[in-house]
Gaussian input, Z-matrix of N, CA and C with variables (Angstrom, degrees):
# hf/3-21g

backbone

0 1
 N
 C     1     B1
 C     2     B2     1     A1
 N     3     B3     2     A2     1     D1
 C     4     B4     3     A3     2     D2
 C     5     B5     4     A4     3     D3
 N     6     B6     5     A5     4     D4
 C     7     B7     6     A6     5     D5
 C     8     B8     7     A7     6     D6
 N     9     B9     8     A8     7     D7
 C    10    B10     9     A9     8     D8
 C    11    B11    10    A10     9     D9
 N    12    B12    11    A11    10    D10
 C    13    B13    12    A12    11    D11
 C    14    B14    13    A13    12    D12
 N    15    B15    14    A14    13    D13
 C    16    B16    15    A15    14    D14
 C    17    B17    16    A16    15    D15
 N    18    B18    17    A17    16    D16
 C    19    B19    18    A18    17    D17
 C    20    B20    19    A19    18    D18
 N    21    B21    20    A20    19    D19
 C    22    B22    21    A21    20    D20
 C    23    B23    22    A22    21    D21
 N    24    B24    23    A23    22    D22
 C    25    B25    24    A24    23    D23
 C    26    B26    25    A25    24    D24
 N    27    B27    26    A26    25    D25
 C    28    B28    27    A27    26    D26
 C    29    B29    28    A28    27    D27
 N    30    B30    29    A29    28    D28
 C    31    B31    30    A30    29    D29
 C    32    B32    31    A31    30    D30
 N    33    B33    32    A32    31    D31
 C    34    B34    33    A33    32    D32
 C    35    B35    34    A34    33    D33
 N    36    B36    35    A35    34    D34
 C    37    B37    36    A36    35    D35
 C    38    B38    37    A37    36    D36
 N    39    B39    38    A38    37    D37
 C    40    B40    39    A39    38    D38
 C    41    B41    40    A40    39    D39
 N    42    B42    41    A41    40    D40
 C    43    B43    42    A42    41    D41
 C    44    B44    43    A43    42    D42
 N    45    B45    44    A44    43    D43
 C    46    B46    45    A45    44    D44
 C    47    B47    46    A46    45    D45
 N    48    B48    47    A47    46    D46
 C    49    B49    48    A48    47    D47
 C    50    B50    49    A49    48    D48
 N    51    B51    50    A50    49    D49
 C    52    B52    51    A51    50    D50
 C    53    B53    52    A52    51    D51
 N    54    B54    53    A53    52    D52
 C    55    B55    54    A54    53    D53
 C    56    B56    55    A55    54    D54
 N    57    B57    56    A56    55    D55
 C    58    B58    57    A57    56    D56
 C    59    B59    58    A58    57    D57
 N    60    B60    59    A59    58    D58
 C    61    B61    60    A60    59    D59
 C    62    B62    61    A61    60    D60
 N    63    B63    62    A62    61    D61
 C    64    B64    63    A63    62    D62
 C    65    B65    64    A64    63    D63
 N    66    B66    65    A65    64    D64
 C    67    B67    66    A66    65    D65
 C    68    B68    67    A67    66    D66
 N    69    B69    68    A68    67    D67
 C    70    B70    69    A69    68    D68
 C    71    B71    70    A70    69    D69
 N    72    B72    71    A71    70    D70
 C    73    B73    72    A72    71    D71
 C    74    B74    73    A73    72    D72
 N    75    B75    74    A74    73    D73
 C    76    B76    75    A75    74    D74
 C    77    B77    76    A76    75    D75
 N    78    B78    77    A77    76    D76
 C    79    B79    78    A78    77    D77
 C    80    B80    79    A79    78    D78
 N    81    B81    80    A80    79    D79
 C    82    B82    81    A81    80    D80
 C    83    B83    82    A82    81    D81
 N    84    B84    83    A83    82    D82
 C    85    B85    84    A84    83    D83
 C    86    B86    85    A85    84    D84
 N    87    B87    86    A86    85    D85
 C    88    B88    87    A87    86    D86
 C    89    B89    88    A88    87    D87
 N    90    B90    89    A89    88    D88
 C    91    B91    90    A90    89    D89
 C    92    B92    91    A91    90    D90
 N    93    B93    92    A92    91    D91
 C    94    B94    93    A93    92    D92
 C    95    B95    94    A94    93    D93
 N    96    B96    95    A95    94    D94
 C    97    B97    96    A96    95    D95
 C    98    B98    97    A97    96    D96
 N    99    B99    98    A98    97    D97
 C   100   B100    99    A99    98    D98
 C   101   B101   100   A100    99    D99
 N   102   B102   101   A101   100   D100
 C   103   B103   102   A102   101   D101
 C   104   B104   103   A103   102   D102
 N   105   B105   104   A104   103   D103
 C   106   B106   105   A105   104   D104
 C   107   B107   106   A106   105   D105
 N   108   B108   107   A107   106   D106
 C   109   B109   108   A108   107   D107
 C   110   B110   109   A109   108   D108
 N   111   B111   110   A110   109   D109
 C   112   B112   111   A111   110   D110
 C   113   B113   112   A112   111   D111
 N   114   B114   113   A113   112   D112
 C   115   B115   114   A114   113   D113
 C   116   B116   115   A115   114   D114
 N   117   B117   116   A116   115   D115
 C   118   B118   117   A117   116   D116
 C   119   B119   118   A118   117   D117
 N   120   B120   119   A119   118   D118
 C   121   B121   120   A120   119   D119
 C   122   B122   121   A121   120   D120
 N   123   B123   122   A122   121   D121
 C   124   B124   123   A123   122   D122
 C   125   B125   124   A124   123   D123
 N   126   B126   125   A125   124   D124
 C   127   B127   126   A126   125   D125
 C   128   B128   127   A127   126   D126
 N   129   B129   128   A128   127   D127
 C   130   B130   129   A129   128   D128
 C   131   B131   130   A130   129   D129
 N   132   B132   131   A131   130   D130
 C   133   B133   132   A132   131   D131
 C   134   B134   133   A133   132   D132
 N   135   B135   134   A134   133   D133
 C   136   B136   135   A135   134   D134
 C   137   B137   136   A136   135   D135
 N   138   B138   137   A137   136   D136
 C   139   B139   138   A138   137   D137
 C   140   B140   139   A139   138   D138
 N   141   B141   140   A140   139   D139
 C   142   B142   141   A141   140   D140
 C   143   B143   142   A142   141   D141
 N   144   B144   143   A143   142   D142
 C   145   B145   144   A144   143   D143
 C   146   B146   145   A145   144   D144
 N   147   B147   146   A146   145   D145
 C   148   B148   147   A147   146   D146
 C   149   B149   148   A148   147   D147
 N   150   B150   149   A149   148   D148
 C   151   B151   150   A150   149   D149
 C   152   B152   151   A151   150   D150
 N   153   B153   152   A152   151   D151
 C   154   B154   153   A153   152   D152
 C   155   B155   154   A154   153   D153
 N   156   B156   155   A155   154   D154
 C   157   B157   156   A156   155   D155
 C   158   B158   157   A157   156   D156
 N   159   B159   158   A158   157   D157
 C   160   B160   159   A159   158   D158
 C   161   B161   160   A160   159   D159
 N   162   B162   161   A161   160   D160
 C   163   B163   162   A162   161   D161
 C   164   B164   163   A163   162   D162
 N   165   B165   164   A164   163   D163
 C   166   B166   165   A165   164   D164
 C   167   B167   166   A166   165   D165
 N   168   B168   167   A167   166   D166
 C   169   B169   168   A168   167   D167
 C   170   B170   169   A169   168   D168
 N   171   B171   170   A170   169   D169
 C   172   B172   171   A171   170   D170
 C   173   B173   172   A172   171   D171
 N   174   B174   173   A173   172   D172
 C   175   B175   174   A174   173   D173
 C   176   B176   175   A175   174   D174
 N   177   B177   176   A176   175   D175
 C   178   B178   177   A177   176   D176
 C   179   B179   178   A178   177   D177
 N   180   B180   179   A179   178   D178
 C   181   B181   180   A180   179   D179
 C   182   B182   181   A181   180   D180
 N   183   B183   182   A182   181   D181
 C   184   B184   183   A183   182   D182
 C   185   B185   184   A184   183   D183
 N   186   B186   185   A185   184   D184
 C   187   B187   186   A186   185   D185
 C   188   B188   187   A187   186   D186
 N   189   B189   188   A188   187   D187
 C   190   B190   189   A189   188   D188
 C   191   B191   190   A190   189   D189
 N   192   B192   191   A191   190   D190
 C   193   B193   192   A192   191   D191
 C   194   B194   193   A193   192   D192
 N   195   B195   194   A194   193   D193
 C   196   B196   195   A195   194   D194
 C   197   B197   196   A196   195   D195
 N   198   B198   197   A197   196   D196
 C   199   B199   198   A198   197   D197
 C   200   B200   199   A199   198   D198
 N   201   B201   200   A200   199   D199
 C   202   B202   201   A201   200   D200
 C   203   B203   202   A202   201   D201
 N   204   B204   203   A203   202   D202
 C   205   B205   204   A204   203   D203
 C   206   B206   205   A205   204   D204
 N   207   B207   206   A206   205   D205
 C   208   B208   207   A207   206   D206
 C   209   B209   208   A208   207   D207
 N   210   B210   209   A209   208   D208
 C   211   B211   210   A210   209   D209
 C   212   B212   211   A211   210   D210
 N   213   B213   212   A212   211   D211
 C   214   B214   213   A213   212   D212
 C   215   B215   214   A214   213   D213
 N   216   B216   215   A215   214   D214
 C   217   B217   216   A216   215   D215
 C   218   B218   217   A217   216   D216
 N   219   B219   218   A218   217   D217
 C   220   B220   219   A219   218   D218
 C   221   B221   220   A220   219   D219
 N   222   B222   221   A221   220   D220
 C   223   B223   222   A222   221   D221
 C   224   B224   223   A223   222   D222
 N   225   B225   224   A224   223   D223
 C   226   B226   225   A225   224   D224
 C   227   B227   226   A226   225   D225
 N   228   B228   227   A227   226   D226
 C   229   B229   228   A228   227   D227
 C   230   B230   229   A229   228   D228
 N   231   B231   230   A230   229   D229
 C   232   B232   231   A231   230   D230
 C   233   B233   232   A232   231   D231
 N   234   B234   233   A233   232   D232
 C   235   B235   234   A234   233   D233
 C   236   B236   235   A235   234   D234
 N   237   B237   236   A236   235   D235
 C   238   B238   237   A237   236   D236
 C   239   B239   238   A238   237   D237
 N   240   B240   239   A239   238   D238
 C   241   B241   240   A240   239   D239
 C   242   B242   241   A241   240   D240
 N   243   B243   242   A242   241   D241
 C   244   B244   243   A243   242   D242
 C   245   B245   244   A244   243   D243
 N   246   B246   245   A245   244   D244
 C   247   B247   246   A246   245   D245
 C   248   B248   247   A247   246   D246
 N   249   B249   248   A248   247   D247
 C   250   B250   249   A249   248   D248
 C   251   B251   250   A250   249   D249
 N   252   B252   251   A251   250   D250
 C   253   B253   252   A252   251   D251
 C   254   B254   253   A253   252   D252
 N   255   B255   254   A254   253   D253
 C   256   B256   255   A255   254   D254
 C   257   B257   256   A256   255   D255
 N   258   B258   257   A257   256   D256
 C   259   B259   258   A258   257   D257
 C   260   B260   259   A259   258   D258
 N   261   B261   260   A260   259   D259
 C   262   B262   261   A261   260   D260
 C   263   B263   262   A262   261   D261
 N   264   B264   263   A263   262   D262
 C   265   B265   264   A264   263   D263
 C   266   B266   265   A265   264   D264
 N   267   B267   266   A266   265   D265
 C   268   B268   267   A267   266   D266
 C   269   B269   268   A268   267   D267
 N   270   B270   269   A269   268   D268
 C   271   B271   270   A270   269   D269
 C   272   B272   271   A271   270   D270
 N   273   B273   272   A272   271   D271
 C   274   B274   273   A273   272   D272
 C   275   B275   274   A274   273   D273
 N   276   B276   275   A275   274   D274
 C   277   B277   276   A276   275   D275
 C   278   B278   277   A277   276   D276
 N   279   B279   278   A278   277   D277
 C   280   B280   279   A279   278   D278
 C   281   B281   280   A280   279   D279
 N   282   B282   281   A281   280   D280
 C   283   B283   282   A282   281   D281
 C   284   B284   283   A283   282   D282
 N   285   B285   284   A284   283   D283
 C   286   B286   285   A285   284   D284
 C   287   B287   286   A286   285   D285
 N   288   B288   287   A287   286   D286
 C   289   B289   288   A288   287   D287
 C   290   B290   289   A289   288   D288
 N   291   B291   290   A290   289   D289
 C   292   B292   291   A291   290   D290
 C   293   B293   292   A292   291   D291
 N   294   B294   293   A293   292   D292
 C   295   B295   294   A294   293   D293
 C   296   B296   295   A295   294   D294
 N   297   B297   296   A296   295   D295
 C   298   B298   297   A297   296   D296
 C   299   B299   298   A298   297   D297
 N   300   B300   299   A299   298   D298
 C   301   B301   300   A300   299   D299
 C   302   B302   301   A301   300   D300
 N   303   B303   302   A302   301   D301
 C   304   B304   303   A303   302   D302
 C   305   B305   304   A304   303   D303
 N   306   B306   305   A305   304   D304
 C   307   B307   306   A306   305   D305
 C   308   B308   307   A307   306   D306
 N   309   B309   308   A308   307   D307
 C   310   B310   309   A309   308   D308
 C   311   B311   310   A310   309   D309
 N   312   B312   311   A311   310   D310
 C   313   B313   312   A312   311   D311
 C   314   B314   313   A313   312   D312
 N   315   B315   314   A314   313   D313
 C   316   B316   315   A315   314   D314
 C   317   B317   316   A316   315   D315
 N   318   B318   317   A317   316   D316
 C   319   B319   318   A318   317   D317
 C   320   B320   319   A319   318   D318
 N   321   B321   320   A320   319   D319
 C   322   B322   321   A321   320   D320
 C   323   B323   322   A322   321   D321
 N   324   B324   323   A323   322   D322
 C   325   B325   324   A324   323   D323
 C   326   B326   325   A325   324   D324
 N   327   B327   326   A326   325   D325
 C   328   B328   327   A327   326   D326
 C   329   B329   328   A328   327   D327
 N   330   B330   329   A329   328   D328
 C   331   B331   330   A330   329   D329
 C   332   B332   331   A331   330   D330
 N   333   B333   332   A332   331   D331
 C   334   B334   333   A333   332   D332
 C   335   B335   334   A334   333   D333
 N   336   B336   335   A335   334   D334
 C   337   B337   336   A336   335   D335
 C   338   B338   337   A337   336   D336
 N   339   B339   338   A338   337   D337
 C   340   B340   339   A339   338   D338
 C   341   B341   340   A340   339   D339

   B1=1.4200
   B2=1.5871
   B3=1.2725
   B4=1.4401
   B5=1.5713
   B6=1.2967
   B7=1.3749
   B8=1.5968
   B9=1.2267
   B10=1.4845
   B11=1.5739
   B12=1.3124
   B13=1.3763
   B14=1.6112
   B15=1.2186
   B16=1.5131
   B17=1.5197
   B18=1.3341
   B19=1.4924
   B20=1.5492
   B21=1.2327
   B22=1.3970
   B23=1.5726
   B24=1.3355
   B25=1.4481
   B26=1.6000
   B27=1.3081
   B28=1.4446
   B29=1.4954
   B30=1.3344
   B31=1.5013
   B32=1.5103
   B33=1.3949
   B34=1.4856
   B35=1.5888
   B36=1.3047
   B37=1.4527
   B38=1.5258
   B39=1.3221
   B40=1.4898
   B41=1.5931
   B42=1.2892
   B43=1.4518
   B44=1.5737
   B45=1.3295
   B46=1.4613
   B47=1.5903
   B48=1.3125
   B49=1.4485
   B50=1.5808
   B51=1.2776
   B52=1.4182
   B53=1.4985
   B54=1.3127
   B55=1.5030
   B56=1.5654
   B57=1.3719
   B58=1.4012
   B59=1.5788
   B60=1.2767
   B61=1.5445
   B62=1.4554
   B63=1.2548
   B64=1.5244
   B65=1.4842
   B66=1.3094
   B67=1.4971
   B68=1.5584
   B69=1.3393
   B70=1.4250
   B71=1.5296
   B72=1.3132
   B73=1.4236
   B74=1.4641
   B75=1.2931
   B76=1.5201
   B77=1.5908
   B78=1.2520
   B79=1.4943
   B80=1.5140
   B81=1.3679
   B82=1.4860
   B83=1.5248
   B84=1.3484
   B85=1.4441
   B86=1.5865
   B87=1.4178
   B88=1.4031
   B89=1.6023
   B90=1.3602
   B91=1.4105
   B92=1.5559
   B93=1.2505
   B94=1.5266
   B95=1.5643
   B96=1.3630
   B97=1.4507
   B98=1.5612
   B99=1.2578
   B100=1.4670
   B101=1.5248
   B102=1.3510
   B103=1.4971
   B104=1.5278
   B105=1.3672
   B106=1.4316
   B107=1.4141
   B108=1.3397
   B109=1.3842
   B110=1.5733
   B111=1.2901
   B112=1.4327
   B113=1.5395
   B114=1.3436
   B115=1.4665
   B116=1.4744
   B117=1.3363
   B118=1.4372
   B119=1.5395
   B120=1.3808
   B121=1.4763
   B122=1.6541
   B123=1.3721
   B124=1.4012
   B125=1.4580
   B126=1.4085
   B127=1.5128
   B128=1.5298
   B129=1.2808
   B130=1.4257
   B131=1.5711
   B132=1.3183
   B133=1.4582
   B134=1.4805
   B135=1.2698
   B136=1.4983
   B137=1.5944
   B138=1.3591
   B139=1.4988
   B140=1.5268
   B141=1.3549
   B142=1.4782
   B143=1.4366
   B144=1.4079
   B145=1.4527
   B146=1.4660
   B147=1.4157
   B148=1.4947
   B149=1.4671
   B150=1.3176
   B151=1.5297
   B152=1.6232
   B153=1.3787
   B154=1.4414
   B155=1.4848
   B156=1.3228
   B157=1.4576
   B158=1.6309
   B159=1.3465
   B160=1.4299
   B161=1.5264
   B162=1.3151
   B163=1.4737
   B164=1.4030
   B165=1.3289
   B166=1.4807
   B167=1.4826
   B168=1.2676
   B169=1.4816
   B170=1.6352
   B171=1.2997
   B172=1.5247
   B173=1.4003
   B174=1.3779
   B175=1.4322
   B176=1.5586
   B177=1.3761
   B178=1.4463
   B179=1.4940
   B180=1.3567
   B181=1.4025
   B182=1.4774
   B183=1.3649
   B184=1.4581
   B185=1.5354
   B186=1.3396
   B187=1.4529
   B188=1.4589
   B189=1.3454
   B190=1.4154
   B191=1.4827
   B192=1.3094
   B193=1.4063
   B194=1.5461
   B195=1.3001
   B196=1.4577
   B197=1.5427
   B198=1.3577
   B199=1.4870
   B200=1.4766
   B201=1.3831
   B202=1.4765
   B203=1.4661
   B204=1.3161
   B205=1.4034
   B206=1.5666
   B207=1.3461
   B208=1.5071
   B209=1.5000
   B210=1.3385
   B211=1.4762
   B212=1.5176
   B213=1.2824
   B214=1.4786
   B215=1.5356
   B216=1.3462
   B217=1.5067
   B218=1.5607
   B219=1.3044
   B220=1.4118
   B221=1.5320
   B222=1.3330
   B223=1.4737
   B224=1.4845
   B225=1.3600
   B226=1.4997
   B227=1.4580
   B228=1.2539
   B229=1.5217
   B230=1.5637
   B231=1.3941
   B232=1.4726
   B233=1.4638
   B234=1.2955
   B235=1.4552
   B236=1.6505
   B237=1.2742
   B238=1.5416
   B239=1.3681
   B240=1.3807
   B241=1.4929
   B242=1.3821
   B243=1.3314
   B244=1.4462
   B245=1.5170
   B246=1.3419
   B247=1.4816
   B248=1.5480
   B249=1.3410
   B250=1.4594
   B251=1.5626
   B252=1.3665
   B253=1.4009
   B254=1.5642
   B255=1.3427
   B256=1.4446
   B257=1.5372
   B258=1.3619
   B259=1.3786
   B260=1.5108
   B261=1.2964
   B262=1.5339
   B263=1.4838
   B264=1.3713
   B265=1.4690
   B266=1.5007
   B267=1.3085
   B268=1.3704
   B269=1.5549
   B270=1.3201
   B271=1.4797
   B272=1.4070
   B273=1.3508
   B274=1.4467
   B275=1.4959
   B276=1.3672
   B277=1.4789
   B278=1.5906
   B279=1.2289
   B280=1.4813
   B281=1.5054
   B282=1.2960
   B283=1.4576
   B284=1.4916
   B285=1.3966
   B286=1.4568
   B287=1.4937
   B288=1.3861
   B289=1.4960
   B290=1.4828
   B291=1.3005
   B292=1.4585
   B293=1.5444
   B294=1.3157
   B295=1.4858
   B296=1.5500
   B297=1.2826
   B298=1.4272
   B299=1.5453
   B300=1.3457
   B301=1.5765
   B302=1.5987
   B303=1.2471
   B304=1.5520
   B305=1.5676
   B306=1.3090
   B307=1.4288
   B308=1.5196
   B309=1.3454
   B310=1.4507
   B311=1.4802
   B312=1.3560
   B313=1.5128
   B314=1.5025
   B315=1.3209
   B316=1.5246
   B317=1.5431
   B318=1.3481
   B319=1.5487
   B320=1.5830
   B321=1.3526
   B322=1.5019
   B323=1.5874
   B324=1.3019
   B325=1.3942
   B326=1.5400
   B327=1.2414
   B328=1.4716
   B329=1.5060
   B330=1.2939
   B331=1.5086
   B332=1.5680
   B333=1.2597
   B334=1.5342
   B335=1.5651
   B336=1.2833
   B337=1.4902
   B338=1.4318
   B339=1.3592
   B340=1.4234
   B341=1.5015
   A1=107.67
   A2=112.94
   A3=119.12
   A4=105.29
   A5=117.52
   A6=117.82
   A7=108.01
   A8=116.79
   A9=120.02
   A10=110.32
   A11=120.33
   A12=122.64
   A13=106.14
   A14=110.79
   A15=117.99
   A16=109.20
   A17=118.81
   A18=117.10
   A19=107.42
   A20=123.30
   A21=127.42
   A22=108.46
   A23=115.53
   A24=119.50
   A25=108.01
   A26=114.76
   A27=120.28
   A28=110.30
   A29=113.64
   A30=116.56
   A31=105.69
   A32=112.13
   A33=122.98
   A34=105.69
   A35=119.02
   A36=120.81
   A37=105.67
   A38=115.23
   A39=121.35
   A40=106.69
   A41=110.94
   A42=117.95
   A43=106.62
   A44=116.38
   A45=124.17
   A46=107.20
   A47=112.16
   A48=120.29
   A49=111.53
   A50=117.30
   A51=120.79
   A52=110.60
   A53=117.58
   A54=122.75
   A55=104.94
   A56=114.62
   A57=118.76
   A58=102.70
   A59=113.02
   A60=122.93
   A61=106.68
   A62=116.71
   A63=124.72
   A64=111.21
   A65=119.71
   A66=119.16
   A67=112.31
   A68=116.21
   A69=117.85
   A70=115.77
   A71=122.44
   A72=122.49
   A73=119.22
   A74=112.92
   A75=119.22
   A76=109.91
   A77=115.63
   A78=115.66
   A79=111.48
   A80=118.48
   A81=120.74
   A82=108.74
   A83=114.64
   A84=119.38
   A85=109.86
   A86=114.65
   A87=120.91
   A88=107.19
   A89=120.60
   A90=121.34
   A91=113.23
   A92=112.50
   A93=118.20
   A94=111.71
   A95=118.36
   A96=118.27
   A97=114.83
   A98=117.41
   A99=118.07
   A100=117.99
   A101=112.88
   A102=116.85
   A103=112.12
   A104=119.00
   A105=117.71
   A106=116.54
   A107=126.05
   A108=124.30
   A109=113.36
   A110=118.65
   A111=124.32
   A112=107.24
   A113=119.76
   A114=120.21
   A115=115.44
   A116=115.80
   A117=120.73
   A118=112.72
   A119=116.49
   A120=124.43
   A121=105.22
   A122=119.04
   A123=118.97
   A124=111.47
   A125=117.83
   A126=123.60
   A127=120.91
   A128=115.48
   A129=116.69
   A130=106.64
   A131=109.61
   A132=122.05
   A133=116.02
   A134=113.74
   A135=123.35
   A136=112.16
   A137=113.92
   A138=115.36
   A139=103.68
   A140=112.63
   A141=119.49
   A142=115.87
   A143=118.85
   A144=120.76
   A145=106.95
   A146=111.78
   A147=125.34
   A148=105.37
   A149=114.94
   A150=119.83
   A151=101.55
   A152=111.53
   A153=120.66
   A154=108.12
   A155=120.06
   A156=121.16
   A157=104.85
   A158=112.94
   A159=118.49
   A160=113.11
   A161=113.17
   A162=121.61
   A163=109.27
   A164=120.58
   A165=122.53
   A166=108.32
   A167=112.15
   A168=119.22
   A169=102.94
   A170=113.53
   A171=118.32
   A172=114.26
   A173=119.72
   A174=124.74
   A175=114.35
   A176=116.23
   A177=119.54
   A178=111.90
   A179=117.88
   A180=123.55
   A181=105.26
   A182=115.89
   A183=123.48
   A184=110.52
   A185=120.72
   A186=124.75
   A187=110.89
   A188=116.84
   A189=118.62
   A190=112.15
   A191=120.71
   A192=126.62
   A193=111.43
   A194=119.37
   A195=123.31
   A196=102.53
   A197=110.71
   A198=118.07
   A199=105.94
   A200=116.09
   A201=115.45
   A202=108.85
   A203=120.69
   A204=127.88
   A205=111.28
   A206=115.51
   A207=114.69
   A208=117.88
   A209=118.21
   A210=124.80
   A211=113.15
   A212=112.84
   A213=117.49
   A214=106.39
   A215=114.19
   A216=116.74
   A217=112.00
   A218=118.04
   A219=120.58
   A220=109.72
   A221=116.92
   A222=118.00
   A223=111.67
   A224=118.40
   A225=122.54
   A226=109.91
   A227=122.96
   A228=126.17
   A229=107.12
   A230=112.28
   A231=119.68
   A232=111.82
   A233=116.69
   A234=122.72
   A235=112.68
   A236=115.24
   A237=119.50
   A238=114.02
   A239=119.45
   A240=122.07
   A241=113.70
   A242=119.94
   A243=117.66
   A244=106.04
   A245=110.79
   A246=118.64
   A247=115.76
   A248=113.56
   A249=118.92
   A250=113.26
   A251=116.18
   A252=124.40
   A253=106.80
   A254=115.44
   A255=122.70
   A256=106.85
   A257=116.58
   A258=123.98
   A259=109.64
   A260=117.15
   A261=119.17
   A262=106.22
   A263=118.58
   A264=120.98
   A265=112.46
   A266=118.55
   A267=125.57
   A268=117.24
   A269=113.81
   A270=117.25
   A271=114.54
   A272=120.76
   A273=120.73
   A274=112.41
   A275=115.02
   A276=116.97
   A277=107.86
   A278=116.91
   A279=125.32
   A280=110.70
   A281=119.91
   A282=121.98
   A283=118.50
   A284=113.26
   A285=118.65
   A286=108.34
   A287=112.99
   A288=116.99
   A289=112.67
   A290=114.76
   A291=119.49
   A292=104.96
   A293=114.75
   A294=119.70
   A295=114.73
   A296=117.08
   A297=123.41
   A298=106.45
   A299=109.52
   A300=117.44
   A301=106.78
   A302=115.96
   A303=116.89
   A304=102.79
   A305=111.15
   A306=121.27
   A307=108.75
   A308=115.97
   A309=122.82
   A310=106.26
   A311=114.65
   A312=124.61
   A313=111.29
   A314=115.73
   A315=120.06
   A316=104.25
   A317=107.91
   A318=115.26
   A319=106.89
   A320=108.83
   A321=115.82
   A322=111.19
   A323=117.99
   A324=119.77
   A325=111.89
   A326=117.16
   A327=121.12
   A328=110.63
   A329=112.84
   A330=118.90
   A331=105.56
   A332=114.36
   A333=115.03
   A334=106.12
   A335=115.04
   A336=119.18
   A337=106.47
   A338=120.86
   A339=129.10
   A340=110.74
   D1=145.31
   D2=-178.57
   D3=-123.28
   D4=124.55
   D5=-178.36
   D6=-98.92
   D7=126.89
   D8=179.18
   D9=-99.28
   D10=116.97
   D11=-177.38
   D12=-99.83
   D13=137.73
   D14=-176.42
   D15=-79.50
   D16=129.52
   D17=-178.94
   D18=-81.69
   D19=-16.16
   D20=-173.21
   D21=-126.16
   D22=149.82
   D23=-178.22
   D24=-59.58
   D25=137.71
   D26=169.16
   D27=-130.84
   D28=136.22
   D29=-177.09
   D30=-114.80
   D31=134.06
   D32=177.75
   D33=-100.10
   D34=128.87
   D35=175.76
   D36=-120.55
   D37=132.16
   D38=-175.84
   D39=-125.31
   D40=150.95
   D41=-173.30
   D42=-161.73
   D43=154.32
   D44=-177.99
   D45=-131.38
   D46=139.13
   D47=168.53
   D48=-143.79
   D49=156.27
   D50=-178.25
   D51=-123.80
   D52=147.52
   D53=176.25
   D54=-133.21
   D55=171.06
   D56=170.98
   D57=-72.09
   D58=168.39
   D59=176.77
   D60=-59.84
   D61=-46.20
   D62=-176.53
   D63=-65.17
   D64=-34.90
   D65=-176.97
   D66=-91.68
   D67=-3.42
   D68=-179.18
   D69=-58.80
   D70=-46.28
   D71=171.66
   D72=-62.24
   D73=-34.05
   D74=174.13
   D75=-64.83
   D76=-46.84
   D77=-177.44
   D78=-70.32
   D79=-37.27
   D80=177.75
   D81=-59.61
   D82=-47.24
   D83=-177.19
   D84=-60.72
   D85=-43.44
   D86=-177.88
   D87=-60.44
   D88=-42.27
   D89=179.12
   D90=-61.33
   D91=-41.53
   D92=-173.53
   D93=-82.13
   D94=-34.33
   D95=-178.86
   D96=-102.02
   D97=-16.72
   D98=-178.02
   D99=-121.92
   D100=-57.10
   D101=-172.14
   D102=-61.48
   D103=-57.94
   D104=-175.62
   D105=-79.95
   D106=-26.36
   D107=167.16
   D108=-64.21
   D109=-31.77
   D110=176.37
   D111=-71.69
   D112=-42.72
   D113=172.75
   D114=-52.73
   D115=-46.85
   D116=-179.53
   D117=-66.64
   D118=-39.62
   D119=179.94
   D120=-65.14
   D121=-29.91
   D122=-177.94
   D123=-85.14
   D124=15.58
   D125=175.02
   D126=83.69
   D127=17.46
   D128=175.50
   D129=-91.55
   D130=78.33
   D131=177.71
   D132=-61.98
   D133=-31.72
   D134=-171.45
   D135=-75.24
   D136=-4.34
   D137=177.47
   D138=-87.80
   D139=110.66
   D140=-172.67
   D141=-90.85
   D142=-35.52
   D143=174.71
   D144=-163.40
   D145=159.00
   D146=-177.86
   D147=-132.10
   D148=131.73
   D149=175.54
   D150=-116.17
   D151=134.85
   D152=179.94
   D153=-115.94
   D154=111.27
   D155=179.88
   D156=-115.69
   D157=149.96
   D158=176.43
   D159=-128.88
   D160=157.50
   D161=174.27
   D162=-138.64
   D163=122.07
   D164=-179.24
   D165=-89.75
   D166=125.08
   D167=-179.34
   D168=-109.80
   D169=-179.60
   D170=-176.77
   D171=-46.66
   D172=-55.37
   D173=-170.93
   D174=-125.99
   D175=13.21
   D176=-178.73
   D177=-158.79
   D178=167.57
   D179=-178.33
   D180=-117.64
   D181=125.88
   D182=176.68
   D183=-90.23
   D184=128.78
   D185=172.91
   D186=-105.76
   D187=124.59
   D188=170.51
   D189=-111.84
   D190=115.49
   D191=-177.19
   D192=-96.86
   D193=138.11
   D194=174.34
   D195=-131.26
   D196=122.55
   D197=-178.07
   D198=-115.25
   D199=138.92
   D200=175.42
   D201=-114.68
   D202=127.80
   D203=-179.91
   D204=-115.16
   D205=150.49
   D206=176.22
   D207=-78.54
   D208=-5.75
   D209=179.44
   D210=-171.66
   D211=167.21
   D212=-179.80
   D213=-71.88
   D214=-31.53
   D215=177.51
   D216=-59.81
   D217=-33.32
   D218=179.32
   D219=-75.32
   D220=-34.97
   D221=175.04
   D222=-63.23
   D223=-37.97
   D224=176.37
   D225=-68.68
   D226=-30.46
   D227=-179.22
   D228=-70.40
   D229=-33.39
   D230=179.40
   D231=-76.31
   D232=-50.02
   D233=-165.55
   D234=-110.10
   D235=-13.94
   D236=-176.34
   D237=92.49
   D238=172.31
   D239=-178.84
   D240=-52.55
   D241=-38.40
   D242=178.63
   D243=-93.74
   D244=72.69
   D245=-172.17
   D246=-67.75
   D247=-21.27
   D248=177.54
   D249=-57.65
   D250=-29.02
   D251=-176.48
   D252=-69.52
   D253=139.38
   D254=-177.82
   D255=-65.23
   D256=146.07
   D257=172.55
   D258=-100.59
   D259=108.70
   D260=-176.42
   D261=-137.46
   D262=104.46
   D263=175.35
   D264=-60.57
   D265=153.35
   D266=-175.38
   D267=-56.18
   D268=-37.34
   D269=174.91
   D270=-70.60
   D271=-23.71
   D272=173.01
   D273=-78.32
   D274=-27.63
   D275=-178.02
   D276=-66.62
   D277=-27.24
   D278=-178.20
   D279=-65.07
   D280=-32.13
   D281=179.93
   D282=-104.23
   D283=-8.31
   D284=177.34
   D285=-85.85
   D286=135.25
   D287=173.39
   D288=-76.08
   D289=-38.69
   D290=175.50
   D291=-160.82
   D292=173.95
   D293=-179.60
   D294=-169.07
   D295=156.22
   D296=175.92
   D297=-66.72
   D298=135.64
   D299=-176.79
   D300=-82.43
   D301=-16.25
   D302=-174.58
   D303=-132.89
   D304=163.68
   D305=175.37
   D306=-119.35
   D307=158.09
   D308=-179.03
   D309=-106.04
   D310=146.76
   D311=-178.97
   D312=-123.21
   D313=136.29
   D314=179.47
   D315=-138.28
   D316=146.75
   D317=172.45
   D318=-90.10
   D319=121.78
   D320=176.18
   D321=-68.26
   D322=122.03
   D323=179.76
   D324=-93.65
   D325=-31.49
   D326=179.78
   D327=167.46
   D328=179.52
   D329=-170.43
   D330=-135.32
   D331=143.38
   D332=173.84
   D333=-102.06
   D334=130.27
   D335=173.39
   D336=-104.04
   D337=116.35
   D338=-171.54
   D339=-98.09

């Protein structure tokens, strides 16, 4: 195993939202084609990657998003000074059934390449 240490601060932001089963493909497509491309176009260059994971429940789809930023400054550029507040565009709110009102933030210490 090889551990890769980051030379520079990295911030991981996590958040969850839920849609109906029917709206899940619409929301996923919106994230990929609208939400995050717009974020990058708006100058949030420090957003390095986004992971979209889902879990199908009985009557809904759970989305778990993991965003990696190059710094807390970039997180604030993305979400504002009250960066703990979830960033949810109005068009996304229309297809979400419910969602976390806040996001969690972690400092990335390193990664294991197996």
